VOBA-603343 format. One record per residue (C-alpha): residue in one letter; x, y, z. Coordinates in nm, 2 decimals. Each point is the difference from the previous one (the first is absolute). Layout:
   residu        x        y        z
        a        X        Y        Z
...
This chain:
   residu        x        y        z
        m    -0.68     4.09     0.29
        q     0.09     0.36     0.06
        r     0.18    -0.04     0.33
        s     0.38     0.01     0.00
        v     0.05    -0.25     0.27
        t     0.01    -0.38    -0.04
        e    -0.35    -0.14     0.00
        r    -0.14    -0.36     0.00
        s    -0.31    -0.12    -0.18
        k    -0.31    -0.03     0.22
        n    -0.09    -0.32    -0.18
        t     0.29    -0.18     0.16
        l     0.07    -0.08     0.36
        p     0.33     0.13     0.14
        q     0.24    -0.27     0.12
        k     0.27     0.07     0.25
        r     0.33    -0.16    -0.09
        t     0.34     0.02     0.14
        g     0.30     0.11    -0.22
        d     0.11    -0.36    -0.06
        e    -0.35    -0.10    -0.11
        r    -0.02     0.29    -0.24
        e     0.34    -0.09    -0.14
        s    -0.08    -0.36    -0.07
        r    -0.38     0.02    -0.07
        c    -0.08     0.31    -0.20
        v    -0.02     0.05    -0.38
        v    -0.04     0.35    -0.14
        a    -0.15     0.09    -0.34
        c     0.07     0.35    -0.13
        i    -0.32     0.12    -0.19
        s    -0.11     0.31    -0.19
        a    -0.28     0.11    -0.22
        s     0.14    -0.20    -0.29
        p    -0.21    -0.30    -0.12
        s     0.31    -0.22     0.02
        s    -0.02     0.03     0.38
        r    -0.27    -0.27     0.00
        k     0.26    -0.24    -0.12
        v     0.25     0.10     0.26
        i    -0.28    -0.04     0.27
        r    -0.09    -0.35    -0.12
        s     0.36    -0.11    -0.01
        a     0.08     0.13     0.35
        a    -0.33    -0.15     0.14
        r     0.08    -0.34    -0.14
        f     0.36     0.01     0.12
        a    -0.12     0.10     0.35
        g    -0.27    -0.26     0.01
        g     0.24    -0.28    -0.12
        n     0.26     0.09     0.26
        h    -0.25     0.08     0.28
        m     0.10     0.36     0.03
        s    -0.19     0.32     0.06
        f    -0.07     0.23    -0.30
        t     0.03     0.38    -0.01
        a    -0.08     0.22    -0.30
        l     0.21     0.32     0.01
        y    -0.10     0.32    -0.18
        i     0.23     0.30    -0.02
        d    -0.18     0.33    -0.05
        d     0.24     0.23    -0.18
        g    -0.25     0.28    -0.05
        k    -0.04    -0.07    -0.38
        l    -0.32    -0.19     0.03
        r    -0.33     0.10     0.15
        g    -0.11    -0.21     0.29
        d    -0.35    -0.07    -0.15
        d     0.15    -0.14    -0.33
        e    -0.23    -0.29    -0.10
        s     0.28    -0.23    -0.12
        l     0.19     0.04     0.33
        l    -0.31    -0.06     0.20
        n    -0.08    -0.31    -0.20
        n     0.36    -0.13     0.05
        l    -0.03     0.06     0.38
        e    -0.33    -0.18     0.02
        f     0.14    -0.29    -0.20
        a     0.30    -0.02     0.24
        v    -0.24    -0.01     0.30
        s    -0.21    -0.28    -0.17
        m     0.32    -0.20    -0.04
        g     0.06     0.03     0.38
        a     0.25     0.29     0.01
        k     0.04     0.26     0.26
        i     0.03     0.35    -0.16
        e     0.29     0.23     0.09
        k     0.02     0.35    -0.14
        i     0.30     0.24     0.03
        s     0.02     0.35    -0.14
        q     0.34     0.08    -0.14
        k     0.14     0.16    -0.32
        d     0.27    -0.26    -0.06
        v    -0.18    -0.33    -0.05
        i     0.31    -0.23     0.01
        s     0.13     0.16     0.32
        a    -0.33    -0.04     0.17
        i    -0.02    -0.37    -0.10
        t     0.36    -0.05     0.11
        q    -0.05     0.16     0.34
        y    -0.32    -0.20     0.06
        a     0.17    -0.33    -0.09
        r     0.30     0.07     0.23
        k    -0.22     0.12     0.29
        n    -0.22    -0.31    -0.01
        g     0.26    -0.25    -0.10
        i    -0.17    -0.09    -0.33
        k     0.18    -0.28    -0.19
        d    -0.25    -0.06    -0.28
        l    -0.10     0.30    -0.21
        f    -0.22    -0.01    -0.32
        i     0.01     0.29    -0.25
        g    -0.13     0.04    -0.36
        y     0.22     0.04    -0.30
        s    -0.12     0.14    -0.34
        g     0.33    -0.02    -0.18
        p     0.24     0.28    -0.10
        s    -0.07     0.20    -0.31
        s     0.37    -0.02    -0.08
        r     0.27    -0.25     0.10
        i     0.23     0.29     0.08
        f    -0.21     0.10     0.30
        s    -0.11    -0.35     0.11
        q     0.23     0.00     0.30
        h    -0.16     0.32     0.12
        h    -0.35    -0.14     0.03
        p    -0.14     0.03     0.35
        a    -0.01    -0.38     0.04
        y     0.38    -0.02    -0.05
        r     0.06     0.29     0.23
        l    -0.21    -0.18     0.27
        i     0.22    -0.31    -0.04
        r     0.31     0.21     0.05
        e    -0.15     0.17     0.31
        l    -0.12    -0.33     0.16
        p     0.27    -0.26    -0.06
        e    -0.11    -0.20     0.31
        a    -0.36    -0.04    -0.14
        d    -0.14    -0.21    -0.27
        v    -0.16     0.24    -0.25
        h    -0.25    -0.18    -0.23
        i    -0.04     0.19    -0.32
        i    -0.34    -0.08    -0.16
        a     0.02     0.08    -0.37
        d    -0.30     0.13    -0.21
        a    -0.12    -0.19    -0.30
        s     0.18     0.24    -0.23
        v     0.34    -0.10     0.15
        q     0.15    -0.29    -0.18
        l     0.28    -0.23     0.11
        r     0.29     0.07    -0.23
        p     0.33    -0.17     0.06
        s     0.29     0.24    -0.07
        g    -0.22     0.22    -0.22
        l    -0.11    -0.27    -0.24
        e    -0.35    -0.09    -0.10
        k    -0.15    -0.30     0.17
        t    -0.11    -0.17    -0.32
        v     0.22    -0.07    -0.30
        h    -0.25     0.07    -0.27
        g    -0.21     0.32     0.04
        r    -0.23     0.21    -0.21
        i     0.10     0.26    -0.25
        n     0.08     0.31     0.21
        v     0.04     0.36    -0.09
        r     0.36     0.02     0.12
        d     0.13    -0.26    -0.24
        f    -0.21     0.14    -0.28
        f     0.15     0.35     0.03
        r     0.34    -0.16     0.04
        m    -0.05    -0.17    -0.34
        a    -0.13     0.32    -0.15
        m     0.30     0.20     0.12
        i     0.25    -0.26    -0.14
        m    -0.17    -0.01    -0.34
        s    -0.03     0.38    -0.01
        a     0.37     0.04     0.08
        a     0.08    -0.26    -0.27
        t    -0.22     0.18    -0.25
        a     0.17     0.34     0.08
        l     0.34    -0.15    -0.04
        s    -0.10    -0.17    -0.33
        i    -0.12     0.33    -0.14
        v     0.34     0.15     0.08
        v     0.17    -0.29    -0.17
        d    -0.23     0.03    -0.30
        r     0.09     0.36    -0.05
        s     0.37    -0.08     0.02
        r     0.22    -0.17    -0.25
        f    -0.04    -0.34     0.16
        s    -0.20    -0.28    -0.17
        n    -0.35    -0.12     0.11
        s     0.14    -0.33     0.12
        n     0.12     0.18     0.31
        i    -0.36     0.10     0.07
        v    -0.10    -0.37     0.00
        t     0.27    -0.06     0.25
        i    -0.12     0.28     0.22
        y    -0.36    -0.13     0.00
        i     0.11    -0.36     0.06
        l     0.21     0.12     0.30
        a    -0.31     0.20     0.13
        v    -0.21    -0.32    -0.03
        l     0.26    -0.20     0.20
        i     0.02     0.27     0.27
        t    -0.37     0.02     0.03
        a    -0.03    -0.38     0.04
        a     0.28     0.01     0.27
        m    -0.14     0.29     0.20
        t    -0.37    -0.08     0.01
        a    -0.18    -0.26     0.21
        e    -0.18    -0.19    -0.27
        r     0.11    -0.14    -0.33
        i    -0.30     0.16    -0.17
        y     0.17     0.34     0.01
        g     0.29    -0.14    -0.21
        i    -0.24    -0.12    -0.26
        i    -0.19     0.33     0.00
        a     0.34     0.18    -0.04
        a     0.08    -0.22    -0.30
        v    -0.33     0.08    -0.17
        l     0.05     0.37     0.07
        y     0.35    -0.03    -0.14
        i    -0.14    -0.15    -0.33
        l    -0.27     0.26    -0.03
        l     0.23     0.30     0.09
        f     0.28    -0.11    -0.22
        n    -0.23    -0.07    -0.30
        y    -0.20     0.32     0.05
        l     0.29     0.24     0.06
        f     0.31    -0.13    -0.17
        i    -0.11    -0.23    -0.29
        e    -0.11     0.14    -0.34
        p    -0.27     0.09    -0.05
        r     0.02     0.18     0.33
        f    -0.29     0.07     0.22
        s    -0.16    -0.31    -0.13
        l    -0.02    -0.36     0.11
        l     0.06    -0.14    -0.34
        v     0.31    -0.22    -0.05
        y     0.16    -0.02    -0.35
        d     0.32    -0.18     0.09
        p    -0.07    -0.37     0.11
        d     0.34    -0.02     0.18
        y    -0.15     0.21     0.28
        m    -0.26    -0.27     0.07
        v     0.29    -0.23     0.10
        t     0.14     0.27     0.22
        y    -0.34     0.06     0.17
        l    -0.05    -0.38     0.06
        v     0.35    -0.03     0.15
        s    -0.06     0.30     0.22
        v    -0.33    -0.14     0.14
        i     0.16    -0.34     0.06
        a     0.29     0.17     0.18
        a    -0.24     0.20     0.21
        i    -0.20    -0.31     0.10
        i     0.32    -0.20     0.08
        t     0.15     0.29     0.20
        g    -0.32     0.06     0.18
        n    -0.03    -0.36     0.10
        i     0.36    -0.02     0.12
        s    -0.03     0.33     0.19
        s    -0.33    -0.11     0.15
        r     0.15    -0.33     0.11
        m     0.30     0.17     0.15
        k    -0.22     0.24     0.19
        e    -0.21    -0.29     0.12
        i     0.30    -0.19     0.12
        t     0.14     0.31     0.17
        l    -0.33     0.08     0.16
        r    -0.05    -0.35     0.13
        s     0.36     0.00     0.13
        r    -0.05     0.32     0.19
        m    -0.34    -0.11     0.12
        h     0.15    -0.33     0.13
        a     0.28     0.20     0.16
        y    -0.25     0.23     0.16
        q    -0.21    -0.29     0.11
        a     0.31    -0.18     0.14
        q     0.09     0.31     0.20
        i    -0.35     0.03     0.14
        l     0.00    -0.37     0.10
        l     0.35     0.04     0.15
        n    -0.10     0.29     0.21
        a    -0.32    -0.17     0.11
        s     0.19    -0.32     0.07
        e     0.25     0.19     0.22
        s    -0.29     0.17     0.19
        l    -0.18    -0.33     0.05
        q     0.32    -0.17     0.12
        r     0.03     0.27     0.27
        a    -0.37    -0.03     0.09
        q    -0.07    -0.12     0.36
        g    -0.32    -0.21     0.01
        t    -0.28    -0.08    -0.24
        g    -0.17     0.34     0.06
        e     0.30     0.20    -0.13
        i     0.04    -0.23    -0.30
        i    -0.36     0.07    -0.10
        k     0.03     0.37     0.07
        i     0.31     0.03    -0.23
        t    -0.16    -0.21    -0.28
        v    -0.33     0.19     0.01
        s     0.16     0.35     0.01
        r     0.25    -0.09    -0.28
        l    -0.27    -0.13    -0.23
        g    -0.22     0.30     0.07
        e     0.28     0.24    -0.09
        l     0.11    -0.19    -0.31
        l    -0.34    -0.08    -0.15
        g    -0.19     0.31     0.12
        r    -0.29    -0.21     0.12
        e    -0.15    -0.09     0.33
        i     0.15    -0.32     0.14
        s    -0.12    -0.18     0.31
        y     0.07    -0.33     0.16
        c    -0.18    -0.25     0.23
        d     0.15    -0.32     0.14
        a    -0.17    -0.33    -0.08
        e    -0.10    -0.08     0.36
        t    -0.18     0.33     0.04
        i    -0.20    -0.05    -0.32
        r    -0.11    -0.35     0.11
        d    -0.08     0.10     0.36
        d    -0.12     0.36    -0.03
        p    -0.26     0.06    -0.27
        e    -0.01     0.37     0.09
        a     0.37     0.04    -0.11
        v    -0.12    -0.01    -0.36
        r    -0.15     0.35     0.04
        s     0.35     0.16    -0.03
        f     0.02    -0.15    -0.35
        a    -0.34     0.14    -0.12
        g     0.13     0.36    -0.01
        s    -0.26     0.27     0.05
        r    -0.28    -0.23    -0.12
        t    -0.20    -0.12     0.30
        d    -0.30    -0.18    -0.16
        g    -0.03    -0.35     0.13
        e    -0.02    -0.18    -0.34
        y     0.33     0.15    -0.11
        t     0.17    -0.08     0.33
        e    -0.13    -0.36    -0.02
        k     0.15    -0.04    -0.35
        c     0.33     0.13     0.14
        r    -0.01    -0.26     0.27
        e    -0.08    -0.27    -0.25
        a     0.29     0.11    -0.23
        l     0.24     0.00     0.30
        e    -0.11    -0.35     0.10
        w     0.02    -0.12    -0.36
        t     0.36     0.13    -0.03
        l     0.10    -0.17     0.32
        e    -0.16    -0.33    -0.11
        h     0.12    -0.01    -0.36
        n     0.33     0.20     0.04
        q    -0.09     0.21    -0.31
        r    -0.08     0.36    -0.08
        a    -0.35     0.14     0.04
        g    -0.17     0.34    -0.07
        w     0.04     0.24    -0.28
        g     0.20    -0.12    -0.30
        t    -0.07    -0.37     0.07
        d    -0.28    -0.25    -0.08
        h    -0.11    -0.02     0.36
        y    -0.20     0.29     0.15
        p     0.11     0.25    -0.27
        e    -0.27     0.25     0.11
        l     0.21     0.08     0.31
        d     0.22     0.31    -0.01
        h     0.29    -0.18     0.18
        q     0.22    -0.29    -0.10
        y     0.10    -0.25     0.26
        l     0.33    -0.19    -0.01
        s     0.13    -0.26     0.24
        v     0.33     0.05     0.18
        r     0.13    -0.35     0.01
        s     0.31    -0.21     0.02
        g    -0.05    -0.35    -0.14
        d    -0.34    -0.12     0.10
        e    -0.03     0.22     0.31
        i    -0.19     0.32    -0.03
        y     0.09     0.27     0.25
        g    -0.26     0.26    -0.11
        i    -0.18     0.19    -0.27
        l     0.12     0.32    -0.17
        s    -0.26     0.23    -0.15
        v     0.08     0.23    -0.30
        e    -0.24     0.28    -0.10
        g    -0.11    -0.01    -0.36
        s    -0.15     0.34    -0.05
        e     0.32     0.11    -0.18
        g    -0.05    -0.26    -0.27
        p     0.19    -0.32    -0.08
        l     0.37    -0.04     0.09
        n     0.25     0.01    -0.27
        v     0.28    -0.26    -0.04
        f     0.25     0.19     0.20
        e    -0.24     0.07     0.29
        e    -0.11    -0.37    -0.01
        n     0.36    -0.12     0.03
        i     0.06     0.24     0.29
        l    -0.31    -0.12     0.18
        l     0.07    -0.37    -0.03
        a     0.37     0.05     0.08
        l    -0.07     0.20     0.32
        i    -0.27    -0.25     0.11
        s     0.25    -0.28    -0.05
        e     0.26     0.19     0.21
        c    -0.26     0.06     0.27
        a    -0.09    -0.37     0.00
        l     0.36    -0.11     0.03
        s     0.06     0.25     0.28
        m    -0.31    -0.12     0.19
        e     0.11    -0.36    -0.05
        g     0.34     0.09     0.14
        e    -0.16     0.18     0.29
        k    -0.21    -0.31     0.07
        n     0.30    -0.23    -0.01
        r     0.19     0.24     0.23
        k    -0.29    -0.01     0.25
        e    -0.02    -0.38    -0.03
        r     0.38    -0.02     0.07
        e    -0.03     0.23     0.30
        e    -0.30    -0.20     0.13
        a     0.19    -0.33    -0.05
        q     0.30     0.15     0.18
        i    -0.21     0.12     0.29
        i    -0.17    -0.34     0.02
        a     0.35    -0.17     0.00
        e     0.13     0.25     0.26
        n    -0.31    -0.06     0.22
        e     0.04    -0.37    -0.04
        r     0.37     0.02     0.10
        f    -0.09     0.22     0.29
        r    -0.28    -0.23     0.11
        s     0.22    -0.31    -0.02
        k     0.28     0.16     0.19
        l    -0.23     0.14     0.26
        l    -0.18    -0.33     0.05
        r     0.34    -0.19     0.02
        s     0.13     0.25     0.26
        v    -0.32     0.02     0.20
        s    -0.05    -0.37     0.01
        h     0.35    -0.06     0.13
        d     0.01     0.29     0.25
        l    -0.35    -0.08     0.13
        r     0.10    -0.36     0.05
        t     0.30     0.09     0.23
        p    -0.19     0.21     0.26
        l    -0.31    -0.22    -0.01
        t     0.21    -0.31     0.06
        s     0.17     0.17     0.29
        i    -0.33     0.12     0.14
        s    -0.16    -0.35    -0.03
        g     0.30    -0.17     0.14
        n     0.03     0.23     0.30
        a    -0.38    -0.03     0.06
        s     0.02    -0.38    -0.02
        n     0.29    -0.01     0.26
        l    -0.20     0.22     0.23
        l    -0.31    -0.21    -0.03
        n     0.17    -0.34     0.04
        h     0.31     0.07     0.21
        a    -0.09     0.32     0.19
        d     0.09    -0.16     0.34
        g     0.35    -0.09    -0.12
        f     0.09     0.37    -0.07
        t     0.12     0.25     0.25
        q    -0.17     0.34     0.01
        e     0.30     0.16    -0.17
        e    -0.02    -0.25    -0.28
        k    -0.37     0.06    -0.04
        n     0.06     0.37    -0.02
        d     0.25    -0.05    -0.28
        i    -0.25    -0.22    -0.19
        y    -0.27     0.27     0.06
        a     0.24     0.27    -0.14
        d     0.08    -0.22    -0.31
        i    -0.37    -0.05    -0.07
        y    -0.07     0.37     0.05
        a     0.29     0.11    -0.23
        d    -0.11    -0.25    -0.27
        s    -0.36     0.13     0.02
        i     0.12     0.36    -0.03
        w     0.21    -0.09    -0.30
        l    -0.31    -0.16    -0.16
        i    -0.21     0.30     0.08
        d     0.26     0.23    -0.17
        l     0.02    -0.22    -0.30
        v    -0.38    -0.01    -0.05
        e    -0.03     0.38     0.05
        n     0.27     0.06    -0.27
        l    -0.16    -0.25    -0.24
        l    -0.34     0.17     0.05
        m     0.15     0.34    -0.05
        i     0.19    -0.11    -0.32
        t    -0.32    -0.14    -0.14
        r    -0.18     0.33     0.07
        l     0.27     0.20    -0.17
        e     0.02    -0.24    -0.30
        e    -0.38     0.05    -0.05
        k     0.08     0.37    -0.03
        v    -0.24     0.10     0.28
        d     0.01     0.38     0.05
        i     0.13     0.13     0.33
        h    -0.19     0.24     0.22
        p     0.24     0.25     0.15
        t    -0.12     0.22     0.29
        g     0.17     0.24     0.23
        e     0.14    -0.19     0.30
        v     0.23     0.09     0.29
        v     0.33    -0.17    -0.08
        a     0.10    -0.05     0.36
        d    -0.32    -0.19     0.08
        v     0.05    -0.23    -0.29
        l     0.36    -0.07     0.09
        a    -0.09    -0.05     0.37
        t    -0.26    -0.27    -0.11
        a     0.26    -0.18    -0.21
        v     0.26     0.01     0.27
        e    -0.25    -0.13     0.26
        n    -0.09    -0.29    -0.22
        a     0.36    -0.08    -0.05
        r     0.08     0.01     0.37
        r    -0.30    -0.22     0.08
        h     0.08    -0.26    -0.27
        r     0.38     0.00    -0.01
        c     0.26    -0.05     0.27
        g     0.37     0.06     0.04
        q     0.08     0.33    -0.18
        q    -0.07     0.33     0.16
        i    -0.24     0.20    -0.22
        i     0.01     0.38     0.07
        l    -0.24     0.27    -0.14
        e     0.12     0.36    -0.03
        p    -0.28     0.20    -0.15
        d     0.05     0.36    -0.12
        n    -0.08     0.28     0.24
        e    -0.24     0.14    -0.26
        c    -0.32    -0.18    -0.05
        l     0.04    -0.11    -0.36
        v    -0.30    -0.10    -0.21
        a     0.06    -0.19    -0.32
        e    -0.22    -0.13    -0.29
        m    -0.01    -0.38     0.03
        d    -0.20    -0.31    -0.02
        v     0.04    -0.10     0.36
        p    -0.02    -0.38    -0.03
        l     0.25     0.00    -0.28
        i     0.25     0.23     0.18
        l    -0.04    -0.21     0.32
        q     0.10    -0.30    -0.22
        v     0.31     0.18    -0.12
        v     0.12     0.10     0.34
        d    -0.08    -0.35     0.14
        n     0.20    -0.17    -0.28
        l     0.30     0.23     0.05
        i     0.00    -0.06     0.38
        g    -0.05    -0.37    -0.06
        n     0.28    -0.01    -0.25
        a     0.24     0.17     0.25
        v    -0.10    -0.25     0.27
        k     0.05    -0.29    -0.23
        h     0.35     0.09    -0.12
        t     0.16     0.15     0.31
        p     0.12    -0.14     0.34
        a    -0.22     0.01     0.30
        s     0.20     0.29     0.16
        t    -0.07     0.23    -0.30
        k    -0.18     0.33     0.04
        i    -0.26     0.08    -0.26
        l    -0.09     0.37    -0.03
        v    -0.31     0.14    -0.17
        r    -0.01     0.37    -0.07
        d    -0.19     0.26    -0.20
        w     0.08     0.36    -0.10
        r    -0.10     0.26    -0.26
        e     0.19     0.11    -0.31
        d    -0.18     0.27    -0.20
        d    -0.33    -0.15    -0.11
        l     0.09    -0.35     0.09
        v     0.00    -0.21     0.32
        c     0.30    -0.23     0.03
        i    -0.03    -0.33     0.19
        s     0.30    -0.22     0.08
        v     0.05    -0.34     0.16
        s     0.37    -0.05     0.10
        d     0.20    -0.26     0.18
        d     0.36    -0.04     0.12
        g     0.04    -0.35    -0.12
        p     0.25    -0.15    -0.24
        g    -0.14     0.19    -0.30
        i    -0.07    -0.11    -0.36
        s     0.27    -0.07    -0.26
        p     0.02     0.22    -0.31
        e    -0.07    -0.30    -0.21
        d    -0.33    -0.07     0.18
        k    -0.09     0.37     0.03
        s    -0.07     0.03    -0.37
        h    -0.24    -0.30     0.00
        i    -0.18     0.01     0.34
        f    -0.31     0.16    -0.14
        d    -0.04    -0.27    -0.27
        m    -0.27    -0.26     0.05
        f     0.12    -0.34     0.14
        y     0.35     0.13     0.07
        t     0.13    -0.12     0.33
        g     0.36     0.11     0.02
        k     0.28    -0.24    -0.06
        q    -0.24    -0.29    -0.02
        h    -0.17     0.12    -0.32
        e    -0.27    -0.27    -0.02
        a    -0.28     0.09     0.23
        d    -0.08    -0.36     0.09
        s     0.34    -0.05     0.15
        s    -0.06     0.21     0.31
        r    -0.27     0.12     0.23
        s    -0.08     0.30    -0.22
        l    -0.19     0.04    -0.32
        g     0.16     0.33    -0.09
        l    -0.33     0.17    -0.03
        g     0.01     0.26     0.29
        l     0.22     0.27    -0.15
        n    -0.14    -0.05    -0.35
        l    -0.34     0.06     0.15
        c     0.12     0.31     0.18
        r     0.12     0.15    -0.33
        s    -0.33    -0.08    -0.18
        i    -0.20     0.16     0.28
        l     0.20     0.32    -0.01
        e    -0.01     0.01    -0.38
        k    -0.38     0.00     0.04
        h     0.04     0.31     0.22
        g     0.23     0.15    -0.26
        q     0.30    -0.02     0.22
        k     0.33    -0.20     0.03
        i     0.19    -0.21     0.25
        e     0.38    -0.03     0.02
        c     0.25    -0.19     0.20
        r     0.31     0.17     0.16
        d     0.29    -0.09     0.22
        n    -0.04     0.10     0.37
        t     0.28     0.17     0.19
        p     0.21    -0.15     0.14
        c    -0.16    -0.34    -0.10
        g    -0.33    -0.14    -0.10
        t    -0.27     0.09    -0.25
        v    -0.25     0.28    -0.05
        f    -0.32    -0.04    -0.21
        l    -0.14     0.34    -0.09
        f    -0.33     0.09    -0.17
        t    -0.20     0.31    -0.05
        l    -0.37     0.11     0.00
        k    -0.17     0.32    -0.12
        i    -0.07     0.25     0.27
        w    -0.38     0.05     0.05
        e    -0.13     0.31    -0.19
        g    -0.11     0.16     0.33
        q     0.37     0.02     0.12
        k     0.15     0.14    -0.32
        s     0.14     0.34     0.06
C-alpha cells in the first residue's frame, strides 16, 4: 500500500479489455477508510452484478492516512470479497485524481459516499457535487450515509415531530422578549392591560413560529404564570385576588390552542403541498429520463440509480425470467451474507413475490426476518421483475414510500412501452419479410417459368423434330437453351447470395490481387456471354485489396451481366482498376445508351427493373444491383452509378487497400 504507482489486488485476476469494453462494462466505487465505504462498495457491486459489468474499487492516497490503517484495510478486503479489482492512486487532490482516472478509462458509472454537509451554505462545495461538475458525461451515484435524510426544499420529512431544542429556545426567547417589554410598560404610565396584550401577542407568535401546537400551549401557561407572578398584586406570588383575571387566563389559553391548531394545520398543508411538488418534480425528471431510455437495461439502470440516490439505500433489480431459470441469481439479493439458509429464504421470498404479486421481506408479514424488501415491477397482471430495497436504515416514511411506488410504476410503464415497441417492430419486420417473400416468390415463379418453358420447348423440338432443322437453326436453338440456362444460373446465384446476406453471415476478407479477381470475372463473362466485347485494363501496379473473393466476384459478374443485358451487341464493356489514396477503385463501364436520371436514383432498389417497375413483367428480377450494394456495404464500401463520356454508363465501387500496401 506504500507504492505510488497504480497497483491491483493479488486476489483478483487481471482482465484485458479494450477501451470500448471498459467504457460500457466498468463500474468504479471510490472508497476510503470511512465505515460508510462498505455501503458504497455493496451498492456498486450490486449495480455491476445486475448489469453484468466489471467492478473496480478505487482508493486515492492523499498522504493523510497511513497505509496500514485497519479501517482502510478492512474496506479493501471487503471490496475484494465482493468481486472488485483494487486500484490505488497517490495524489494530493482526491477529486482531480478520480476525474483523471474516470476520463482515462472511459468510466460512465461512478459510486461515491456522501455524509451530508454541516451547513446548507456549503452544500454545493461538497466533493460529491464537485465530482458531478467535473464529470458531466458520467453517471455519479451518490450513496448517502444513514445520517443524511431526504428533505424536500429544507422541510422535515414528517409533519409531526418530537419536541426539539430549537423550537424550545425559540419559545423561550419570545416569552423573554415579551417579559422584558412588559417590564418596560409596567414602569411607564401605561396600564397593565397593555401587558396582557403583549403576552397574548407573544403566545400567538410562538404558536405560529414553532413546529408543534404544544409550544403555544406552554407559552400560554408561561404567560399566565409570569403575568400573575410579576405584574399582579401581590407581586412575586402566584395568588390571584381578582377573579376577572381568571377569565382572561382562560381566554388566553383557548386562543393559544386555537391559534396553535390553525398554525399547525397551515404548516401541514404547506408542507404537504411542497412535498407533493417536490415529489412531482422528481417523478417528472425520472419520467423524462425513462422516456429517453433506449432498451430495458437502461430503464432499469435509471430506476435503480434514482431510487438509490433518493432513498439512500441499496437498490437492486432482477428480471422475472432470471429468477425462475437461474437460482444462483438470488445471491445478489442476499447482500454480504453467504450462509445457505439465508440465501434459500431469499430465493423463497422472491418466488413468493413472483407468484402472489405482493411484497415480501422486512416490514411485511412474509419473511420479515430478511434484511431486504422485495417489490414486483408489474403492469397489470404481467410481472417484469423484482426490485430489492435494503432495510438496514429502518422503515420507509410516507414520503419515501410514495416516491418508491411512483418510480416503480413509472418503470413498469416504461418497460411496458418498450415491450410494445419491440412487438410493433417485430410485427413490422414479419410483415416486411412476408411482403418480401410474397413478391420474391411471385417474381421468381414467373421468371423461372419463362426460361424453363423455353428450354423444355427447344429440347422437345430437338428430340422430336431434329431431322427437320438445318444446322444453323439447331445452333440458334442451342444458343437459346444456353442463354436461358445461364440466366437461370445467375438468378439462383443471386438468390443464394441474398439469402446469405439476409442471414447476416459474417464476411471473411483477405488480401487478394485485384487484377487476378477481375481477370477471373471477365473470363467467366466471355465464356458464358456473347455479342459484347469485354475488355480488361488492369492497373500497372499490382494492387492488393481486402475482400471476400466470392462476394466481389459476384459483384463484378453482376455488373458485367447488367451491361450485357441492357446494351446492343456491338457495345464495348471496359473493366478497370486503379488506386486512390488507401482505396482501390474498380469500374465497369460501357458505351451503350446509358440510364435515364429517373431510373438512376432507383436502380439499386430491390425489384426495380427500370421503366417496367414490376419485376414480373420482364426478364429481370431487379436483384443484381441491390445485391451489389449489399455486398459492398458488408465490406464497408459504396457503389455508385455515373454517366460515361461521351455515352453509356459507369458503375464504380471501392475496396480498402491491403495493409501491406499502405504507405
